[in-house]
TORKELUM-86559 format. One record per residue (C-alpha): residue number from 1; residue in three letters; x, y, z. Coordinates in Angstrom, 3 decimals, padded with zeros to 6 digits. Layout:
<pts>
{NUM,'ALA',{X,Y,Z}}
...
</pts>
This chain:
<pts>
{1,'MET',{021.279,021.772,002.093}}
{2,'ASN',{021.476,017.501,000.417}}
{3,'ARG',{019.778,015.100,001.941}}
{4,'ARG',{022.876,013.523,004.008}}
{5,'GLU',{023.054,017.180,005.373}}
{6,'PHE',{019.318,017.460,005.873}}
{7,'ILE',{019.216,014.000,007.843}}
{8,'SER',{022.482,014.961,009.821}}
{9,'THR',{021.179,018.228,011.166}}
{10,'SER',{017.088,016.682,011.841}}
{11,'ALA',{018.693,014.394,013.761}}
{12,'GLY',{021.197,016.940,015.310}}
{13,'THR',{017.887,018.296,016.963}}
{14,'LEU',{016.912,015.119,017.810}}
{15,'GLY',{019.803,014.527,019.628}}
{16,'ALA',{019.403,017.820,021.524}}
{17,'LEU',{016.036,017.025,022.026}}
{18,'GLY',{017.490,013.640,024.750}}
{19,'LEU',{015.824,011.496,021.577}}
{20,'SER',{019.335,010.234,020.565}}
{21,'ALA',{019.475,006.288,019.328}}
{22,'LYS',{022.581,006.493,022.348}}
{23,'SER',{020.697,007.553,024.757}}
{24,'ARG',{018.699,003.779,024.529}}
{25,'GLY',{020.002,000.418,024.367}}
{26,'GLU',{017.511,-001.907,022.066}}
{27,'GLU',{018.133,000.850,019.424}}
{28,'LYS',{019.895,-001.296,015.772}}
{29,'THR',{020.787,001.540,014.045}}
{30,'VAL',{022.536,004.937,015.339}}
{31,'VAL',{021.190,008.504,014.739}}
{32,'SER',{024.048,010.566,012.954}}
{33,'GLU',{025.926,012.858,014.755}}
{34,'GLU',{025.434,016.887,014.233}}
{35,'ARG',{028.265,018.108,012.177}}
{36,'ALA',{030.240,020.629,014.537}}
{37,'GLY',{029.213,023.883,014.039}}
{38,'ALA',{026.035,023.135,011.712}}
{39,'PRO',{023.394,025.397,012.343}}
{40,'ARG',{020.460,023.414,014.011}}
{41,'LYS',{016.965,022.553,012.072}}
{42,'ALA',{014.449,020.621,013.043}}
{43,'PRO',{013.537,017.776,012.552}}
{44,'PRO',{011.945,016.773,010.001}}
{45,'ASN',{007.651,016.645,009.398}}
{46,'VAL',{006.988,013.229,007.838}}
{47,'LEU',{003.166,013.309,005.355}}
{48,'ILE',{002.714,009.548,004.524}}
{49,'LEU',{000.240,009.401,001.416}}
{50,'MET',{-001.094,006.614,000.680}}
{51,'THR',{-004.255,004.914,-001.539}}
{52,'ASP',{-005.375,001.697,-002.201}}
{53,'GLN',{-005.027,-000.718,-004.956}}
{54,'HIS',{-003.399,001.275,-007.175}}
{55,'ARG',{-001.819,000.058,-009.598}}
{56,'ARG',{001.930,001.605,-009.942}}
{57,'THR',{001.339,002.024,-013.931}}
{58,'CYS',{-001.568,003.483,-013.682}}
{59,'MET',{000.285,006.728,-013.584}}
{60,'GLY',{000.913,009.370,-016.197}}
{61,'ALA',{004.815,009.410,-014.752}}
{62,'ALA',{005.043,005.623,-015.133}}
{63,'GLY',{004.438,006.014,-019.018}}
{64,'ASP',{000.270,005.324,-018.613}}
{65,'ALA',{-001.764,007.790,-021.261}}
{66,'VAL',{-005.171,006.874,-020.127}}
{67,'ALA',{-004.589,008.116,-016.293}}
{68,'ILE',{-005.023,011.823,-015.176}}
{69,'THR',{-002.861,012.171,-012.394}}
{70,'PRO',{-001.867,015.320,-012.640}}
{71,'ASN',{-000.844,015.587,-009.063}}
{72,'LEU',{000.867,012.183,-008.482}}
{73,'ASP',{003.179,012.795,-011.384}}
{74,'LYS',{004.409,016.605,-010.730}}
{75,'LEU',{005.135,015.025,-007.141}}
{76,'ALA',{006.766,012.225,-008.768}}
{77,'ALA',{009.068,015.074,-011.034}}
{78,'GLU',{010.674,016.431,-007.939}}
{79,'SER',{010.598,012.457,-005.967}}
{80,'ILE',{012.587,009.560,-005.941}}
{81,'ARG',{010.195,007.164,-007.745}}
{82,'PHE',{011.073,002.739,-007.210}}
{83,'SER',{009.875,001.620,-009.962}}
{84,'ASP',{010.195,-001.783,-009.399}}
{85,'ALA',{008.017,-001.699,-005.257}}
{86,'TYR',{006.653,-004.267,-003.729}}
{87,'CYS',{004.420,-004.681,-001.362}}
{88,'THR',{004.952,-008.280,001.238}}
{89,'ASN',{000.795,-009.623,001.330}}
{90,'PRO',{-001.325,-008.450,-001.739}}
{91,'VAL',{-004.287,-007.774,000.361}}
{92,'CYS',{-005.493,-004.835,002.444}}
{93,'SER',{-004.786,-005.135,006.143}}
{94,'PRO',{-001.730,-007.895,006.435}}
{95,'SER',{000.101,-005.753,003.575}}
{96,'ARG',{-000.870,-002.599,005.777}}
{97,'ALA',{-000.180,-004.352,009.103}}
{98,'THR',{004.050,-004.590,007.651}}
{99,'ILE',{004.053,-001.518,006.323}}
{100,'MET',{003.554,-000.522,009.729}}
{101,'THR',{004.675,-002.707,012.431}}
{102,'GLY',{008.221,-003.533,009.671}}
{103,'LEU',{007.722,-006.682,009.842}}
{104,'TRP',{006.413,-010.066,007.437}}
{105,'THR',{002.801,-011.245,007.822}}
{106,'HIS',{004.703,-014.601,009.823}}
{107,'ASN',{006.862,-012.417,012.112}}
{108,'LEU',{002.317,-011.238,013.156}}
{109,'THR',{000.831,-012.251,015.901}}
{110,'PHE',{-003.669,-011.503,017.099}}
{111,'ARG',{-003.981,-012.548,020.430}}
{112,'GLY',{-000.952,-015.057,020.637}}
{113,'LYS',{-001.812,-016.948,017.694}}
{114,'GLU',{-000.369,-017.241,014.655}}
{115,'TYR',{-001.362,-013.489,012.982}}
{116,'GLN',{-002.799,-015.513,008.963}}
{117,'GLY',{-003.445,-011.638,007.593}}
{118,'SER',{-006.692,-010.804,006.182}}
{119,'GLY',{-009.874,-009.895,008.659}}
{120,'MET',{-008.146,-010.157,011.644}}
{121,'PRO',{-006.059,-007.520,013.897}}
{122,'TYR',{-002.987,-007.596,014.736}}
{123,'SER',{-001.154,-007.455,018.492}}
{124,'PRO',{-001.400,-004.257,020.173}}
{125,'LYS',{002.366,-005.337,021.110}}
{126,'HIS',{003.642,-005.316,018.297}}
{127,'LYS',{005.205,-000.985,017.570}}
{128,'THR',{004.008,000.631,015.077}}
{129,'ILE',{005.423,003.598,013.192}}
{130,'GLY',{003.367,005.728,014.696}}
{131,'ASP',{004.541,004.205,018.266}}
{132,'GLU',{008.423,005.119,017.566}}
{133,'PHE',{007.485,008.566,016.551}}
{134,'ALA',{005.770,009.345,019.305}}
{135,'ARG',{008.530,008.082,021.046}}
{136,'ALA',{010.915,010.305,019.895}}
{137,'GLY',{008.502,013.886,020.474}}
{138,'TYR',{005.922,013.659,017.340}}
{139,'MET',{002.438,013.859,017.160}}
{140,'THR',{001.503,011.085,015.290}}
{141,'ALA',{-001.738,011.202,012.820}}
{142,'LEU',{-003.600,009.241,011.327}}
{143,'ILE',{-006.487,009.533,009.174}}
{144,'GLY',{-008.016,007.567,006.633}}
{145,'LYS',{-008.438,003.457,006.531}}
{146,'MET',{-005.691,001.565,007.451}}
{147,'HIS',{-008.043,-001.749,007.998}}
{148,'MET',{-006.680,-002.319,011.272}}
{149,'ILE',{-010.020,-004.031,012.499}}
{150,'ASP',{-010.015,-002.946,016.439}}
{151,'ALA',{-010.362,-000.489,018.363}}
{152,'GLN',{-006.570,000.345,019.303}}
{153,'THR',{-005.141,003.253,017.750}}
{154,'HIS',{-002.016,001.427,017.282}}
{155,'GLY',{000.474,004.340,018.682}}
{156,'PHE',{-001.173,007.352,017.455}}
{157,'ASN',{-002.128,010.744,019.298}}
{158,'TYR',{-005.143,011.673,016.743}}
{159,'HIS',{-006.791,008.826,015.084}}
{160,'LEU',{-009.448,009.377,012.698}}
{161,'GLU',{-011.011,006.441,010.417}}
{162,'PHE',{-014.331,004.737,008.567}}
{163,'ASN',{-017.084,004.853,011.645}}
{164,'ASP',{-015.962,009.069,011.979}}
{165,'TYR',{-016.522,009.625,008.274}}
{166,'PHE',{-019.664,007.176,009.626}}
{167,'GLU',{-020.421,009.649,012.394}}
{168,'TYR',{-020.032,012.902,009.058}}
{169,'LEU',{-022.412,011.355,006.917}}
{170,'GLY',{-025.095,009.986,009.041}}
{171,'PRO',{-028.329,008.850,007.644}}
{172,'LYS',{-026.676,009.460,004.064}}
{173,'THR',{-024.561,006.611,005.199}}
{174,'ILE',{-027.319,004.419,003.879}}
{175,'MET',{-026.162,006.171,-000.027}}
{176,'TYR',{-021.989,004.715,001.042}}
{177,'ALA',{-023.809,001.429,001.669}}
{178,'ASP',{-026.175,000.753,-001.292}}
{179,'GLU',{-022.632,001.518,-003.278}}
{180,'VAL',{-020.403,-000.865,-001.281}}
{181,'GLY',{-023.142,-003.148,-001.514}}
{182,'HIS',{-021.637,-005.777,000.654}}
{183,'SER',{-020.764,-006.958,004.154}}
{184,'ASP',{-016.277,-005.380,003.006}}
{185,'SER',{-014.185,-003.979,006.157}}
{186,'GLY',{-011.758,-003.286,003.955}}
{187,'ALA',{-013.850,-000.053,002.432}}
{188,'GLY',{-015.496,-000.081,005.671}}
{189,'GLN',{-018.718,-002.161,005.885}}
{190,'PRO',{-018.008,-002.137,009.498}}
{191,'GLN',{-014.847,-001.172,010.095}}
{192,'ILE',{-014.280,-003.648,013.038}}
{193,'PRO',{-016.508,-006.482,012.698}}
{194,'GLU',{-016.587,-007.621,016.532}}
{195,'LEU',{-018.581,-004.939,017.044}}
{196,'CYS',{-021.244,-006.238,014.884}}
{197,'LYS',{-020.657,-010.043,015.693}}
{198,'THR',{-024.441,-010.961,017.517}}
{199,'GLU',{-025.895,-008.494,014.485}}
{200,'GLY',{-024.303,-009.338,011.927}}
{201,'TYR',{-024.223,-006.541,009.118}}
{202,'PRO',{-025.427,-003.174,010.331}}
{203,'TRP',{-027.662,-002.613,006.230}}
{204,'LYS',{-028.225,-006.408,005.740}}
{205,'GLY',{-031.716,-005.376,004.005}}
{206,'ASP',{-031.621,-001.582,003.828}}
{207,'ILE',{-028.911,-001.833,001.174}}
{208,'LYS',{-031.084,-001.406,-002.164}}
{209,'LYS',{-030.454,-004.133,-005.240}}
{210,'ASP',{-028.393,-003.178,-007.973}}
{211,'GLY',{-028.541,-005.984,-010.185}}
{212,'ARG',{-024.756,-007.373,-009.826}}
{213,'LEU',{-023.431,-010.238,-010.679}}
{214,'GLY',{-021.624,-010.864,-007.352}}
{215,'PRO',{-020.308,-008.636,-004.643}}
{216,'VAL',{-018.196,-006.109,-006.821}}
{217,'ALA',{-020.031,-004.498,-009.127}}
{218,'VAL',{-018.622,-003.352,-012.148}}
{219,'GLY',{-018.830,000.761,-011.402}}
{220,'ASN',{-021.136,003.707,-011.834}}
{221,'PRO',{-020.781,007.175,-011.401}}
{222,'SER',{-021.499,007.764,-007.787}}
{223,'LYS',{-024.821,009.250,-006.407}}
{224,'MET',{-022.732,011.030,-003.855}}
{225,'GLU',{-021.674,014.724,-003.923}}
{226,'LEU',{-018.251,014.887,-003.794}}
{227,'GLU',{-017.976,016.186,-000.704}}
{228,'ASP',{-019.521,012.988,000.934}}
{229,'HIS',{-017.300,010.637,-000.261}}
{230,'PHE',{-014.190,009.710,001.872}}
{231,'GLU',{-011.591,010.604,-000.187}}
{232,'SER',{-013.252,014.239,000.129}}
{233,'PHE',{-013.354,013.920,004.209}}
{234,'VAL',{-009.646,012.692,004.483}}
{235,'THR',{-008.455,015.062,002.770}}
{236,'ARG',{-010.443,018.140,004.357}}
{237,'GLU',{-009.219,016.505,008.351}}
{238,'SER',{-006.024,015.775,006.595}}
{239,'ILE',{-005.685,019.870,005.935}}
{240,'ASN',{-007.777,020.892,009.692}}
{241,'PHE',{-004.958,018.342,010.581}}
{242,'LEU',{-002.125,020.230,009.657}}
{243,'GLU',{-003.364,024.301,009.908}}
{244,'GLN',{-004.310,023.296,013.416}}
{245,'TYR',{-000.678,021.673,014.216}}
{246,'ALA',{001.737,022.758,011.940}}
{247,'ASN',{004.488,025.685,012.746}}
{248,'GLN',{004.250,024.308,016.513}}
{249,'ASP',{007.251,023.107,018.826}}
{250,'GLN',{006.384,019.674,017.663}}
{251,'PRO',{007.568,017.591,014.553}}
{252,'PHE',{004.438,015.579,013.466}}
{253,'LEU',{004.190,012.454,011.220}}
{254,'LEU',{000.732,012.422,009.309}}
{255,'VAL',{-000.394,009.266,007.384}}
{256,'ALA',{-003.455,010.418,005.516}}
{257,'SER',{-004.791,007.456,003.529}}
{258,'LEU',{-007.133,007.364,000.977}}
{259,'LEU',{-009.423,004.456,-000.116}}
{260,'LYS',{-009.539,005.499,-004.586}}
{261,'PRO',{-009.162,003.315,-006.356}}
{262,'HIS',{-010.076,000.562,-003.977}}
{263,'GLU',{-013.539,-000.748,-004.562}}
{264,'PRO',{-016.559,000.821,-004.763}}
{265,'PHE',{-015.525,001.608,-008.504}}
{266,'MET',{-017.746,004.636,-008.266}}
{267,'PRO',{-015.999,007.621,-008.706}}
{268,'ALA',{-017.848,011.134,-007.781}}
{269,'LYS',{-020.046,012.217,-010.879}}
{270,'GLN',{-016.756,014.747,-012.000}}
{271,'PHE',{-014.250,011.954,-012.607}}
{272,'ALA',{-016.598,009.619,-014.281}}
{273,'GLU',{-017.026,011.495,-017.113}}
{274,'MET',{-013.383,011.992,-017.518}}
{275,'PHE',{-013.178,007.935,-019.180}}
{276,'GLN',{-015.439,006.477,-021.432}}
{277,'ALA',{-015.786,003.121,-021.476}}
{278,'ASP',{-015.767,002.171,-025.186}}
{279,'LYS',{-012.173,004.776,-025.424}}
{280,'MET',{-010.896,001.572,-022.427}}
{281,'THR',{-008.025,-000.950,-024.367}}
{282,'PRO',{-008.195,-004.030,-022.574}}
{283,'SER',{-004.966,-005.429,-021.548}}
{284,'LYS',{-003.660,-007.215,-024.161}}
{285,'THR',{-002.519,-010.110,-021.954}}
{286,'TRP',{-006.633,-010.787,-021.066}}
{287,'GLY',{-007.644,-013.755,-022.732}}
{288,'LYS',{-004.616,-015.170,-023.363}}
{289,'ALA',{-003.651,-017.225,-020.206}}
{290,'ASP',{-001.990,-020.065,-020.774}}
{291,'LEU',{-004.041,-022.019,-018.230}}
{292,'LYS',{-002.151,-025.322,-018.515}}
{293,'THR',{000.475,-024.132,-016.631}}
{294,'LEU',{-000.635,-021.984,-014.020}}
{295,'PRO',{-001.964,-023.082,-010.456}}
{296,'GLU',{-005.505,-024.312,-010.355}}
{297,'SER',{-006.942,-021.067,-007.332}}
{298,'VAL',{-005.601,-018.566,-010.387}}
{299,'VAL',{-007.656,-021.188,-013.497}}
{300,'HIS',{-010.077,-020.649,-011.216}}
{301,'SER',{-010.268,-016.994,-011.127}}
{302,'ILE',{-009.747,-016.118,-014.160}}
{303,'GLU',{-012.436,-018.556,-015.889}}
{304,'LYS',{-015.212,-017.304,-013.198}}
{305,'CYS',{-013.729,-014.226,-012.012}}
{306,'PRO',{-016.714,-015.064,-008.983}}
{307,'PHE',{-015.687,-011.625,-007.167}}
{308,'THR',{-017.664,-009.775,-010.578}}
{309,'PRO',{-018.548,-012.538,-012.913}}
{310,'GLU',{-019.293,-009.580,-015.468}}
{311,'LEU',{-015.996,-009.118,-015.975}}
{312,'LEU',{-015.653,-012.555,-018.445}}
{313,'HIS',{-017.375,-009.774,-021.559}}
{314,'ALA',{-015.548,-007.216,-022.979}}
{315,'SER',{-017.900,-004.608,-023.134}}
{316,'ALA',{-018.078,-004.617,-018.254}}
{317,'VAL',{-014.164,-005.120,-018.947}}
{318,'ARG',{-013.862,-001.480,-020.578}}
{319,'GLU',{-016.328,-000.495,-017.941}}
{320,'ARG',{-014.988,-001.538,-014.968}}
{321,'MET',{-011.251,-000.160,-017.070}}
{322,'ALA',{-013.025,003.622,-016.735}}
{323,'TYR',{-014.252,003.627,-013.562}}
{324,'TYR',{-010.873,002.561,-012.022}}
{325,'TYR',{-009.141,005.335,-013.247}}
{326,'GLY',{-011.980,007.538,-012.624}}
{327,'ASN',{-011.647,006.552,-008.911}}
{328,'LEU',{-007.380,006.870,-009.444}}
{329,'ALA',{-008.049,010.613,-011.192}}
{330,'GLN',{-010.518,011.399,-007.738}}
{331,'SER',{-007.869,010.106,-005.323}}
{332,'ASP',{-005.446,012.218,-007.424}}
{333,'ALA',{-007.164,015.215,-006.616}}
{334,'CYS',{-007.557,014.255,-003.146}}
{335,'ILE',{-003.701,014.264,-003.065}}
{336,'GLY',{-003.422,017.416,-004.775}}
{337,'GLU',{-005.245,019.393,-002.134}}
{338,'ILE',{-002.822,018.424,000.179}}
{339,'LEU',{000.195,018.416,-000.829}}
{340,'ALA',{-000.974,022.169,-001.688}}
{341,'ALA',{-001.678,023.265,001.969}}
{342,'LEU',{001.495,021.826,003.062}}
{343,'THR',{003.138,024.267,000.272}}
{344,'ARG',{000.758,027.144,001.552}}
{345,'LEU',{001.470,026.342,005.219}}
{346,'GLY',{004.910,027.240,004.604}}
{347,'LEU',{005.938,023.555,005.672}}
{348,'ASP',{006.902,022.051,002.328}}
{349,'GLN',{010.508,023.031,002.952}}
{350,'ASN',{010.737,020.927,006.306}}
{351,'THR',{008.523,018.177,005.275}}
{352,'ILE',{009.486,014.692,003.899}}
{353,'VAL',{006.770,013.411,001.886}}
{354,'VAL',{005.928,009.663,000.852}}
{355,'TYR',{003.455,007.820,-001.440}}
{356,'THR',{002.555,004.553,-001.375}}
{357,'SER',{-000.326,002.096,-002.215}}
{358,'ASP',{-001.347,-001.279,-000.362}}
{359,'HIS',{-001.267,-003.018,-003.114}}
{360,'GLY',{-002.026,-002.846,-006.819}}
{361,'GLU',{-004.828,-003.972,-009.201}}
{362,'MET',{-004.629,-006.693,-011.627}}
{363,'LEU',{-006.356,-005.004,-014.005}}
{364,'GLY',{-007.299,-007.341,-016.449}}
{365,'ASP',{-003.638,-009.052,-016.928}}
{366,'LEU',{-004.269,-012.924,-017.733}}
{367,'GLY',{-007.173,-012.556,-016.986}}
{368,'LEU',{-007.125,-011.432,-013.325}}
{369,'TRP',{-008.748,-008.386,-011.562}}
{370,'GLY',{-008.418,-006.771,-008.020}}
{371,'LYS',{-005.214,-008.043,-005.882}}
{372,'LEU',{-004.576,-011.631,-003.993}}
{373,'GLN',{-001.941,-012.414,-007.187}}
{374,'PHE',{002.546,-012.559,-006.634}}
{375,'TYR',{001.908,-011.113,-010.583}}
{376,'ASP',{003.530,-007.421,-010.960}}
{377,'GLY',{-000.273,-005.944,-011.606}}
{378,'SER',{-001.234,-007.007,-007.422}}
{379,'CYS',{001.944,-007.030,-005.528}}
{380,'GLY',{003.677,-003.882,-007.646}}
{381,'VAL',{002.599,-000.920,-005.933}}
{382,'PRO',{004.328,002.904,-006.152}}
{383,'LEU',{006.324,004.461,-004.256}}
{384,'MET',{007.687,007.863,-003.854}}
{385,'PHE',{009.879,009.690,-001.598}}
{386,'ARG',{009.958,013.864,-001.698}}
{387,'VAL',{012.764,014.499,000.615}}
{388,'PRO',{013.857,018.181,001.535}}
{389,'GLY',{017.279,019.446,-000.909}}
{390,'GLY',{017.284,015.586,-002.292}}
{391,'ALA',{017.150,015.453,-006.063}}
{392,'PRO',{014.295,013.865,-008.033}}
{393,'GLY',{015.281,010.713,-009.686}}
{394,'VAL',{013.709,007.152,-010.229}}
{395,'CYS',{015.316,004.059,-009.029}}
{396,'LYS',{015.011,000.431,-010.833}}
{397,'GLN',{016.019,-001.676,-007.962}}
{398,'PRO',{013.410,-004.325,-006.511}}
{399,'VAL',{012.690,-002.782,-002.632}}
{400,'SER',{009.893,-004.196,-000.380}}
{401,'LEU',{007.044,-002.405,001.426}}
{402,'VAL',{008.496,-004.104,004.880}}
{403,'SER',{011.378,-001.226,004.767}}
{404,'LEU',{009.359,001.316,004.494}}
{405,'LYS',{009.005,001.850,008.115}}
{406,'ALA',{012.960,001.293,008.559}}
{407,'THR',{013.827,003.792,005.791}}
{408,'ILE',{011.193,006.608,006.725}}
{409,'GLU',{012.766,006.104,010.312}}
{410,'GLU',{016.713,006.643,009.375}}
{411,'LEU',{015.753,009.226,006.770}}
{412,'CYS',{014.396,011.054,010.381}}
{413,'GLY',{016.829,010.038,013.020}}
{414,'VAL',{014.667,008.078,014.791}}
{415,'PRO',{015.827,005.205,015.893}}
{416,'VAL',{014.368,001.884,014.851}}
{417,'THR',{013.588,-000.672,017.825}}
{418,'GLN',{011.559,-002.823,015.112}}
{419,'SER',{011.685,-004.347,011.653}}
{420,'ASP',{012.375,-007.391,009.800}}
{421,'GLY',{013.216,-005.201,006.860}}
{422,'GLU',{016.044,-003.470,005.433}}
{423,'SER',{015.818,000.498,005.434}}
{424,'PHE',{017.280,001.212,001.667}}
{425,'ALA',{017.708,005.390,002.488}}
{426,'TYR',{020.563,004.713,000.746}}
{427,'LEU',{018.880,004.542,-002.585}}
{428,'VAL',{016.714,007.613,-001.813}}
{429,'ASP',{020.057,009.244,-001.509}}
{430,'GLU',{021.630,007.483,-004.387}}
{431,'PRO',{018.716,005.748,-006.417}}
{432,'ARG',{022.100,004.195,-008.766}}
{433,'SER',{023.932,002.556,-005.860}}
{434,'HIS',{024.682,-000.885,-006.706}}
{435,'LYS',{024.621,-001.975,-003.088}}
{436,'GLU',{022.501,-004.749,-003.820}}
{437,'TYR',{019.770,-004.434,-001.601}}
{438,'GLY',{018.541,-008.413,-001.471}}
{439,'PRO',{015.505,-011.118,-002.566}}
{440,'VAL',{011.911,-009.044,-002.530}}
{441,'PHE',{009.163,-011.715,-000.364}}
{442,'ALA',{005.626,-012.098,000.096}}
{443,'GLU',{003.251,-014.444,001.117}}
{444,'TYR',{-000.079,-014.779,001.400}}
{445,'ASP',{-003.252,-016.804,002.629}}
{446,'LEU',{-001.372,-018.421,005.276}}
{447,'GLY',{-002.306,-021.512,007.061}}
{448,'GLY',{-005.511,-020.919,004.300}}
{449,'LYS',{-006.242,-023.095,001.116}}
{450,'ASN',{-004.700,-020.454,-001.056}}
{451,'ALA',{-001.265,-020.071,000.653}}
{452,'LYS',{001.365,-019.282,-000.923}}
{453,'TYR',{004.715,-017.531,-000.947}}
{454,'MET',{006.920,-015.802,-003.615}}
{455,'ILE',{010.838,-014.785,-003.986}}
{456,'LEU',{012.293,-012.145,-006.512}}
{457,'ASP',{016.075,-012.425,-006.930}}
{458,'GLY',{018.277,-012.188,-010.078}}
{459,'GLY',{015.338,-011.285,-012.449}}
{460,'TYR',{013.495,-014.347,-011.197}}
{461,'LYS',{010.110,-014.847,-009.881}}
{462,'TYR',{009.797,-018.120,-008.032}}
{463,'THR',{006.241,-018.549,-005.973}}
{464,'LEU',{005.776,-022.013,-004.093}}
{465,'TRP',{002.464,-022.777,-003.414}}
{466,'LEU',{001.601,-025.245,-000.783}}
{467,'HIS',{-001.508,-026.610,-002.772}}
{468,'PHE',{-001.265,-025.892,-005.611}}
{469,'LYS',{001.785,-025.946,-008.727}}
{470,'ASP',{004.934,-023.403,-008.218}}
{471,'GLU',{005.768,-021.044,-010.799}}
{472,'LEU',{008.193,-019.083,-012.812}}
{473,'TYR',{008.825,-016.020,-014.117}}
{474,'ASP',{011.949,-015.164,-016.127}}
{475,'MET',{010.994,-011.249,-015.036}}
{476,'ARG',{013.161,-009.274,-017.630}}
{477,'ASN',{011.969,-010.669,-020.480}}
{478,'ASP',{008.485,-012.245,-020.221}}
{479,'PRO',{007.725,-009.015,-017.956}}
{480,'GLU',{004.350,-010.054,-018.782}}
{481,'GLU',{004.353,-012.935,-016.688}}
{482,'MET',{003.027,-015.166,-019.905}}
{483,'HIS',{005.138,-018.110,-019.755}}
{484,'ASN',{005.368,-020.461,-016.613}}
{485,'LEU',{009.287,-022.445,-016.799}}
{486,'ALA',{008.576,-024.070,-013.268}}
{487,'GLU',{008.110,-027.279,-014.148}}
{488,'LYS',{010.043,-026.835,-017.816}}
{489,'PRO',{013.360,-029.640,-016.926}}
{490,'GLU',{016.157,-026.738,-017.550}}
{491,'TYR',{014.856,-024.005,-016.071}}
{492,'SER',{015.605,-026.353,-012.439}}
{493,'HIS',{018.888,-025.260,-010.951}}
{494,'ILE',{016.886,-021.860,-010.685}}
{495,'VAL',{013.871,-023.102,-009.351}}
{496,'GLU',{015.837,-025.805,-006.749}}
{497,'ARG',{018.128,-022.331,-006.384}}
{498,'LEU',{015.168,-019.579,-005.067}}
{499,'LYS',{013.284,-021.593,-003.656}}
{500,'GLN',{015.932,-022.574,-001.011}}
{501,'ARG',{016.485,-019.059,-000.405}}
{502,'LEU',{012.736,-018.705,-000.053}}
{503,'LEU',{012.593,-021.712,003.103}}
{504,'THR',{015.475,-020.046,004.188}}
{505,'TRP',{013.316,-016.777,004.773}}
{506,'HIS',{010.706,-018.751,006.070}}
{507,'ARG',{009.835,-022.216,006.071}}
{508,'PRO',{005.983,-022.958,006.415}}
{509,'LYS',{005.026,-025.601,009.044}}
{510,'GLU',{002.654,-027.362,007.149}}
{511,'LEU',{005.970,-028.476,004.767}}
{512,'ASP',{007.347,-030.501,008.410}}
{513,'GLN',{003.273,-031.793,008.922}}
{514,'ALA',{003.279,-033.626,005.854}}
</pts>
């Protein structure tokens, strides 16, 4: 059975349950009709596996000889892997908001106000993939990090996150707080900052000083037992969910979301020992950025490295890389356990598996670390779809995570009631399709001092900064983004074309207030 047949028979079952798109007037997509005489197949389950801050090139399947990712590599060999996928906002909470809702950051709201992104929850009026699958008859579960920053479950029937993990840890929570080392809701400390607005950071004064120069440590082997890591908790609870709710009359949607390779860069001992700092090779663009051509905000990040000032020195660079790869290897092992359980329970033949991350990691490119940038290291993400009956392959067409929700819903025959992104299910079906997906957009720090907007189209990436100089890169001839062409007269027509296309997509209000 190929993917189209799989979708057709699955959608037919949804239709028999009274859940077809034709039964509602507001849906934008129409569920495929059941083929006459075809055997009825149960609706497909969905398993969405997520990590945080996974640089898409850091994977054996993507050609990285350092990364130890056997489970992701195996999944890639069985999937359609998108080699040029991008997040919509290179920071945790707004990127995840887009993944869940299918909406651009500028179309989200917060208590009736504009949703700017990092550090604030989005309104529950924006329906998520959990809402829409639940309405279609699915049991929906979210286990792990989603950085919603509030107590809303946002449409999921079953929900476990950091606070449930801290309940499991009990008194050992202070060990995790020591490793994070500062208030960081992205690492669950605290998960819901609103709960701590009176007393402030709950571990203030209790965490041990470890000599770090900034809020984020270079890294160390973790002092916590492997079983007590957040990734182990998410893995156990995801498998528990599969064992309890699988093979029921009701299909399921499970989002299993790990924190690593995001900070703290402190993998469990056995994973830390896989990588030696003296064997790491810094990015070939580390220390080679042409600072006079870059926006002042980027220059500041390169020259000061404010989160981890130690990374201005090569020895610390190699240490960070080793611990980053250790974190990634630990998450890969957990993903392998979840996928093995899926197979053990006999669910793999009727479950669509998706793997992605909320954003990437610069890992020293241009002298930059972490996220927050539109360069490919930060804005690029891994993305794979394993669909029963589908052939594996690699799709090189750039796509955006704004379309992830719509794509999964089309694959399952679930009506799409809200989405800014157009489904690219046709690329999952035929990765070499010549049908154009369209420009890729991204945005960051709406309303802030570092506000910027990006478009990738026709081989060029253009970034409009509201308060700093713009950027233009020829991605075909300069994939390392070393040469900013935005101020070169011979490229002015490309800048103007991309700028106008970008402003047609979204025009920031600040441009009309100047």
